[in-house]
C-alpha positions as CSV (number, residue, x, y, z in Angstrom):
1,M,97.5,154.2,60.6
2,I,99.1,154.2,64.0
3,D,101.7,151.8,62.8
4,E,102.6,154.0,60.0
5,E,103.0,157.0,62.1
6,R,105.2,155.0,64.6
7,A,107.4,153.8,61.8
8,A,107.8,157.2,60.4
9,S,108.9,158.6,63.8
10,E,111.5,155.8,64.4
11,P,115.2,156.4,63.1
12,R,116.3,154.4,60.0
13,R,118.8,151.5,60.4
14,T,122.2,151.8,58.7
15,M,122.9,149.2,56.0
16,A,126.5,147.8,55.6
17,V,127.6,147.4,52.0
18,A,130.9,145.5,51.0
19,R,133.0,147.3,48.3
20,R,136.1,145.7,46.5
21,S,139.4,147.8,46.1
22,W,142.7,147.1,44.2
23,W,144.8,148.3,47.2
24,P,145.3,145.4,49.5
25,G,146.0,147.6,52.4
26,W,148.8,149.4,54.1
27,I,150.0,146.1,55.6
28,W,151.3,145.0,52.2
29,A,153.3,148.2,51.6
30,V,156.5,146.8,53.3
31,P,156.9,143.6,51.2
32,I,156.0,145.4,48.0
33,A,158.7,147.9,48.6
34,A,161.2,145.1,49.4
35,V,160.4,143.3,46.2
36,A,160.8,146.6,44.3
37,I,164.2,147.2,45.9
38,V,165.4,143.6,45.0
39,L,164.2,144.0,41.4
40,W,166.0,147.4,41.1
41,L,169.2,145.9,42.5
42,L,169.0,142.9,40.2
43,L,168.5,145.1,37.2
44,R,171.4,147.3,38.2
45,S,173.6,144.2,38.7
46,I,172.7,142.9,35.2
47,S,173.3,146.3,33.6
48,S,176.7,146.7,35.3
49,R,177.7,143.1,34.8
50,G,180.8,142.3,32.6
51,I,180.9,140.2,29.5
52,D,181.4,136.4,29.7
53,V,183.7,135.3,26.9
54,T,184.8,131.7,26.0
55,V,188.3,131.2,24.5
56,T,189.7,127.8,23.3
57,Y,193.5,127.2,23.7
58,D,195.8,124.3,23.0
59,D,197.2,124.3,26.5
60,A,196.3,125.8,29.9
61,A,200.0,126.9,30.2
62,G,199.6,127.8,33.8
63,M,196.5,129.9,33.6
64,Q,194.7,130.0,37.0
65,P,191.1,131.2,37.7
66,G,191.0,134.5,39.5
67,D,194.8,135.0,38.9
68,T,195.4,135.2,35.2
69,R,194.6,138.8,33.9
70,V,193.1,140.0,30.7
71,M,195.0,143.1,29.5
72,Y,194.2,145.8,27.0
73,H,196.6,148.6,26.2
74,G,198.4,147.8,29.5
75,L,195.3,148.0,31.6
76,E,193.6,145.1,33.3
77,V,190.1,144.7,31.9
78,G,189.2,141.2,33.0
79,R,190.2,137.9,34.7
80,V,190.0,134.2,33.9
81,T,187.1,132.8,35.8
82,S,187.5,129.0,34.9
83,V,189.7,126.6,33.0
84,A,188.4,123.2,31.9
85,L,189.4,120.5,29.6
86,A,187.5,120.4,26.3
87,S,185.4,117.5,25.2
88,D,187.9,116.4,22.7
89,D,190.6,116.0,25.4
90,W,193.0,118.1,23.2
91,H,192.1,121.6,24.1
92,V,191.2,123.7,27.1
93,I,188.1,125.9,27.5
94,V,188.9,129.2,29.2
95,H,186.1,131.5,30.5
96,L,186.9,135.2,30.8
97,Y,185.1,137.9,32.6
98,I,185.7,141.3,30.9
99,D,184.6,144.8,31.7
100,R,181.3,145.8,30.1
101,Q,182.8,149.0,28.8
102,L,184.6,146.9,26.2
103,R,181.5,145.3,24.8
104,P,181.7,147.2,21.5
105,K,185.3,146.0,21.0
106,I,184.5,142.3,21.4
107,T,183.8,141.2,17.9
108,S,184.5,138.2,15.6
109,G,187.9,139.9,14.6
110,T,189.1,140.3,18.2
111,R,192.0,138.1,19.2
112,F,193.0,136.8,22.6
113,V,196.7,136.2,22.7
114,L,198.2,134.2,25.5
115,E,201.7,135.8,26.5
116,G,204.2,133.9,28.5
117,A,202.8,130.5,28.0
118,H,206.3,129.1,27.4
119,P,209.0,131.4,28.8
120,S,212.2,131.2,26.7
121,L,215.4,133.1,26.4
122,A,214.5,133.6,22.7
123,D,211.8,136.0,23.9
124,V,213.1,138.0,26.8
125,S,209.7,139.7,27.4
126,S,208.2,136.3,28.2
127,L,210.6,135.7,31.2
128,R,208.3,137.8,33.5
129,A,205.8,135.0,33.2
130,L,208.1,133.0,35.5
131,I,207.1,135.2,38.4
132,A,203.7,136.7,37.4
133,G,202.3,133.8,35.3
134,P,200.9,134.1,31.8
135,T,198.7,136.9,30.6
136,I,195.9,137.2,28.0
137,V,196.2,140.2,25.8
138,M,193.0,141.4,24.0
139,V,193.6,142.7,20.5
140,P,190.3,144.2,19.0
141,G,189.5,143.7,15.4
142,P,186.6,144.3,13.0
143,G,183.6,142.1,12.8
144,S,180.2,141.3,14.3
145,P,179.6,140.8,18.0
146,A,180.9,137.4,19.2
147,R,181.5,135.5,22.5
148,R,183.4,132.4,21.5
149,F,187.0,132.7,20.1
150,I,190.0,130.5,19.3
151,G,193.0,131.8,21.3
152,T,196.6,132.1,20.0
153,E,200.0,132.1,21.7
154,G,202.9,134.6,21.5
155,G,203.0,138.4,21.4
156,P,200.3,140.4,19.8
157,R,201.7,141.3,16.3
158,Q,201.2,144.5,14.5
159,T,198.7,144.3,11.7
160,L,200.1,145.2,8.3
161,A,198.0,147.7,6.4
162,V,199.3,146.4,3.0
163,S,201.1,143.2,2.3
164,V,203.4,142.7,-0.6
165,P,205.2,139.3,-0.8
166,Y,208.9,138.9,-1.3
167,R,211.5,136.1,-1.0
168,V,215.0,135.8,0.5
169,S,217.3,132.8,0.3
170,F,219.8,132.7,3.1
171,D,223.1,130.6,3.0
172,G,223.0,129.4,6.6
173,A,220.5,127.7,8.8
174,V,217.2,129.5,9.3
175,G,215.4,126.8,11.4
176,Q,215.1,129.2,14.4
177,L,213.3,131.8,12.4
178,T,209.5,131.5,12.9
179,P,206.4,132.8,11.0
180,R,205.3,136.3,12.2
181,A,208.9,137.2,13.1
182,P,209.4,140.9,12.4
183,V,211.3,142.4,9.4
184,M,213.2,145.4,10.5
185,L,214.7,148.4,8.7
186,R,216.9,150.6,10.9
187,G,214.9,149.7,14.0
188,F,211.4,150.1,12.4
189,M,209.2,147.1,11.7
190,V,208.3,147.2,8.0
191,G,207.0,143.6,7.5
192,E,206.9,140.2,8.9
193,V,208.0,136.6,8.0
194,T,205.1,134.6,6.5
195,S,206.8,131.2,6.0
196,I,210.1,129.4,6.1
197,G,210.8,126.5,3.7
198,L,213.5,123.8,3.1
199,S,214.1,122.6,-0.5
200,V,216.6,119.9,-1.7
201,D,217.3,119.5,-5.4
202,P,218.2,115.8,-5.9
203,R,219.7,116.5,-9.4
204,S,222.0,119.4,-8.4
205,G,222.5,118.5,-4.7
206,Q,221.7,122.1,-3.7
207,I,219.9,122.9,-0.5
208,S,218.0,126.1,-0.3
209,T,216.0,127.7,2.6
210,P,213.5,130.2,1.0
211,V,212.0,132.6,3.4
212,L,208.8,134.5,2.4
213,L,208.4,138.0,3.6
214,A,205.4,140.3,3.7
215,L,206.4,144.0,3.4
216,D,204.1,146.9,4.1
217,P,204.8,149.8,1.6
218,T,203.0,152.2,3.9
219,R,205.7,151.7,6.6
220,F,208.4,152.6,4.1
221,H,206.8,156.1,3.9
222,L,207.5,156.3,0.1
223,T,207.5,159.8,-1.3
224,V,204.9,158.9,-4.0
225,P,201.2,159.2,-3.9
226,P,199.3,156.0,-3.1
227,P,198.1,154.0,-6.2
228,A,194.5,154.6,-7.2
229,D,193.8,151.0,-7.8
230,G,195.5,149.9,-4.5
231,N,198.3,147.9,-6.3
232,W,201.4,148.8,-4.4
233,K,203.6,146.1,-6.0
234,P,205.0,148.1,-8.9
235,I,205.9,151.0,-6.6
236,M,207.5,148.7,-4.0
237,D,209.4,146.8,-6.6
238,A,210.9,150.0,-8.1
239,A,211.9,151.3,-4.6
240,L,213.5,148.0,-3.6
241,A,215.4,147.8,-6.9
242,K,216.9,151.2,-6.3
243,L,217.8,150.3,-2.7
244,I,219.4,147.0,-3.7
245,A,221.5,148.8,-6.3
246,E,222.7,151.0,-3.4
247,G,223.6,148.0,-1.2
248,L,220.5,146.9,0.5
249,R,220.7,143.3,1.7
250,A,218.7,141.0,3.9
251,S,220.3,139.3,6.9
252,L,219.4,137.2,9.9
253,A,219.7,138.9,13.3
254,R,218.4,138.6,16.9
255,A,216.4,141.2,18.7
256,V,218.7,140.6,21.7
257,P,222.2,139.3,20.9
258,L,222.7,135.6,21.6
259,V,219.4,135.1,23.4
260,G,216.8,137.2,21.5
261,G,214.4,135.9,18.9
262,E,215.4,135.6,15.3
263,Q,214.3,138.3,12.9
264,V,215.1,139.6,9.4
265,D,217.0,142.8,9.1
266,L,217.1,144.9,5.9
267,G,220.2,147.1,5.9
268,M,222.8,148.8,3.7
269,V,226.0,146.8,3.3
270,A,229.1,148.8,2.5
271,G,231.1,147.4,-0.4
272,A,228.4,144.8,-1.3
273,P,228.9,143.2,-4.7
274,A,226.5,144.4,-7.4
275,A,223.1,142.8,-7.3
276,Q,219.5,143.5,-8.4
277,L,215.9,142.6,-7.5
278,D,215.2,139.3,-9.3
279,T,211.6,139.5,-10.5
280,S,211.8,136.3,-12.6
281,E,210.0,134.2,-10.0
282,P,206.4,134.8,-8.7
283,Y,207.9,136.3,-5.6
284,P,210.8,138.8,-6.2
285,L,214.1,137.8,-4.6
286,I,215.8,140.1,-2.3
287,P,219.6,139.3,-2.1
288,A,221.0,138.1,1.2
289,A,224.0,139.5,3.0
290,P,227.0,137.2,3.7
291,A,226.8,135.7,7.2
292,G,228.8,137.8,9.6
293,G,229.1,139.0,13.2
294,I,228.2,136.5,15.9
295,E,226.2,134.4,13.4
296,G,229.2,134.0,11.2
297,L,231.7,133.4,13.9
298,P,231.8,129.6,13.3
299,A,232.7,130.1,9.7
300,E,235.3,132.7,10.5
301,I,236.9,130.2,13.0
302,G,236.8,127.5,10.4
303,S,238.7,129.7,7.9
304,L,241.6,130.2,10.4
305,P,244.9,128.3,9.6
306,I,244.7,126.4,12.9
307,T,247.2,123.8,11.6
308,Q,249.8,126.4,10.7
309,I,249.4,128.2,14.0
310,A,249.8,125.0,15.9
311,Q,253.1,124.2,14.0
312,N,254.4,127.7,14.6
313,L,253.7,127.5,18.3
314,R,255.5,124.0,18.4
315,T,258.5,125.6,16.6
316,I,258.7,128.5,19.1
317,T,258.5,126.1,22.0
318,D,261.3,123.9,20.6
319,Q,263.5,127.0,20.0
320,V,262.9,128.4,23.5
321,R,263.7,125.0,24.9
322,S,267.0,124.8,23.0
323,L,267.8,128.3,23.9
324,T,267.4,127.7,27.7
325,S,269.4,124.4,27.4
326,S,272.2,125.7,25.2
327,P,275.8,125.2,26.6
328,Q,277.1,128.3,24.8
329,L,274.4,130.4,26.5
330,R,275.4,128.9,29.9
331,D,279.0,129.6,29.4
332,S,278.5,133.1,28.2
333,L,276.4,133.9,31.2
334,A,279.0,132.4,33.5
335,H,281.7,134.5,31.8
336,L,279.6,137.6,32.1
337,D,278.9,137.0,35.7
338,A,282.6,136.6,36.5
339,T,283.6,139.7,34.5
340,L,281.0,141.8,36.3
341,A,282.2,140.5,39.7
342,A,285.8,141.6,38.8
343,L,284.6,145.0,37.7
344,D,282.7,145.4,40.9
345,Q,285.9,144.6,42.9
346,V,288.0,147.0,40.9
347,S,285.4,149.8,41.4
348,R,285.4,149.3,45.2
349,Q,289.2,149.4,45.4
350,A,289.3,152.6,43.3
351,G,287.5,154.7,46.0
352,P,288.2,158.4,46.8
353,Q,290.6,157.4,49.6
354,V,293.0,155.6,47.2
355,A,294.1,157.2,44.0
356,P,293.9,154.8,41.2
357,T,297.1,154.0,39.4
358,L,297.4,153.9,35.6
359,R,297.7,150.1,35.9
360,E,294.5,149.9,37.8
361,V,292.7,152.2,35.3
362,R,293.9,149.9,32.4
363,V,292.7,146.8,34.3
364,T,289.3,148.5,34.8
365,V,289.1,149.5,31.1
366,A,290.1,146.0,30.1
367,S,287.4,144.5,32.4
368,L,284.8,146.7,30.9
369,R,285.7,145.8,27.4
370,T,285.7,142.2,28.3
371,A,282.2,142.6,29.9
372,A,281.0,144.2,26.7
373,R,282.4,141.3,24.6
374,Q,280.7,138.8,26.9
375,M,277.4,140.6,26.5
376,D,277.7,140.6,22.7
377,A,278.6,136.9,22.8
378,T,275.6,136.2,25.0
379,A,273.2,138.0,22.7
380,A,274.8,136.3,19.6
381,A,274.5,132.8,21.3
382,A,270.8,133.5,22.1
383,R,270.0,134.6,18.6
384,L,271.8,131.6,17.1
385,A,269.8,129.2,19.3
386,M,266.6,130.8,18.3
387,G,267.4,130.7,14.6
388,T,266.0,132.9,11.9
389,S,262.6,131.2,11.4
390,S,259.6,133.3,10.8
391,A,258.1,131.7,13.9
392,A,260.9,133.0,16.2
393,P,259.6,134.9,19.3
394,S,259.5,138.6,19.1
395,G,258.1,139.3,22.6
396,N,259.8,139.5,26.0
397,L,262.8,137.3,25.0
398,Q,263.6,139.4,22.0
399,H,263.3,142.6,24.2
400,A,265.7,141.1,26.7
401,L,268.3,140.5,24.0
402,D,267.9,144.0,22.7
403,E,268.5,145.3,26.3
404,L,271.6,143.1,26.6
405,A,273.0,144.5,23.3
406,G,272.3,148.1,24.6
407,A,274.1,147.3,27.8
408,A,277.1,146.1,25.9
409,R,277.3,149.3,23.9
410,A,277.0,151.3,27.2
411,V,279.9,149.3,28.8
412,R,282.0,149.7,25.8
413,S,281.3,153.5,25.8
414,L,282.3,153.7,29.5
415,A,285.5,151.8,28.7
416,D,286.4,154.2,26.0
417,Y,285.7,157.2,28.2
418,L,287.9,155.9,31.1
419,D,290.7,155.2,28.6
420,E,290.6,158.9,27.7
421,H,289.8,160.2,31.2
422,P,291.3,157.9,33.9
423,E,290.7,160.5,36.6
424,A,287.0,160.0,36.3
425,L,287.3,157.0,38.6
426,V,287.9,159.5,41.4
427,R,286.5,162.8,40.3
428,G,283.6,161.6,38.4
429,R,282.6,162.3,34.8
430,R,283.0,165.9,33.8
431,P,279.9,167.9,33.0
432,R,279.6,168.8,29.3
């Protein structure tokens, strides 16, 4: 009893109980926050990361990791990250890093065109690669998303909306014309070259160089409604037939004279012989214009009468040589010099201090007429030495002879005047 009362009066002991919690404690807050920040930065980096694209080319062509740019509409959208030799030892594998904003445009139809791989005077735009190096141009196209591509070289070509095939047969060499070369009409691209061929007929011995063209009727802006069935060929044939009847011809040209790349020009030729669109073959034939301009210069030079020109020059040289070595000409010039010296002496003696006598006047007149005859004789001797050949010179020497004849007439006129007015030696010529 006493024990029970004592136990009731004493305070109860506190019992410790262990409880489990998901929170490890405030000490773990710092590392958990650090891990969260790292994960957030990693996710942000992944979401903002560009696109890795692999392109296979035939040649590295000077591409350098970190330096070679990827361009789209004139803007830099990526860079080359690595260049390595492919497993077949014939190609190179190029890895590109492209801005993620272009992800929707990188599809199976996209092309990666390497510009400036081989700088050439035939393509003036490629010469900048000598300083800046090659550039990869991205040309989007339709298709499903893709990351591996086969690259091409050259400039990005314009895609034709419609392609109608035609054929041209040029007379001269077309070896420098390449597929994808533009077909131009008054400065506008209306098609492209699809193939160049060489054909030799062993029976006739004829050599032909057929060139196949792909023309886009939509680029001709024909004033007719588009065909409902999408077949543009009848409409294009009718339009070309009309243009050819008016003088349309195909010719080879260069984008830049002498150094530019070859292209096909469609243009109106004035005075062109009658022609028509030949539709007897699978590909209608567009007539070609005769070679002319710089391209036809060798043919023009070949048609010149070089032999005849050389013979005429030789004849002129012989006649000039005989003229300068003619004894008659030397004698005539000597007589003329003596006559002029005598005339000069008479003129000095007949000054204003000494009145000329009639005899002196007659001597002066006779001297003048002698000088005129000597001049006529000199001109006649020169013309006789030159002959009357069609190759005789008509330049400076002929002009000198005309001047000599004019001087003779002037001297003869002076002699006649002094014969009528001897006082003119003192008083001068009377005004009219």
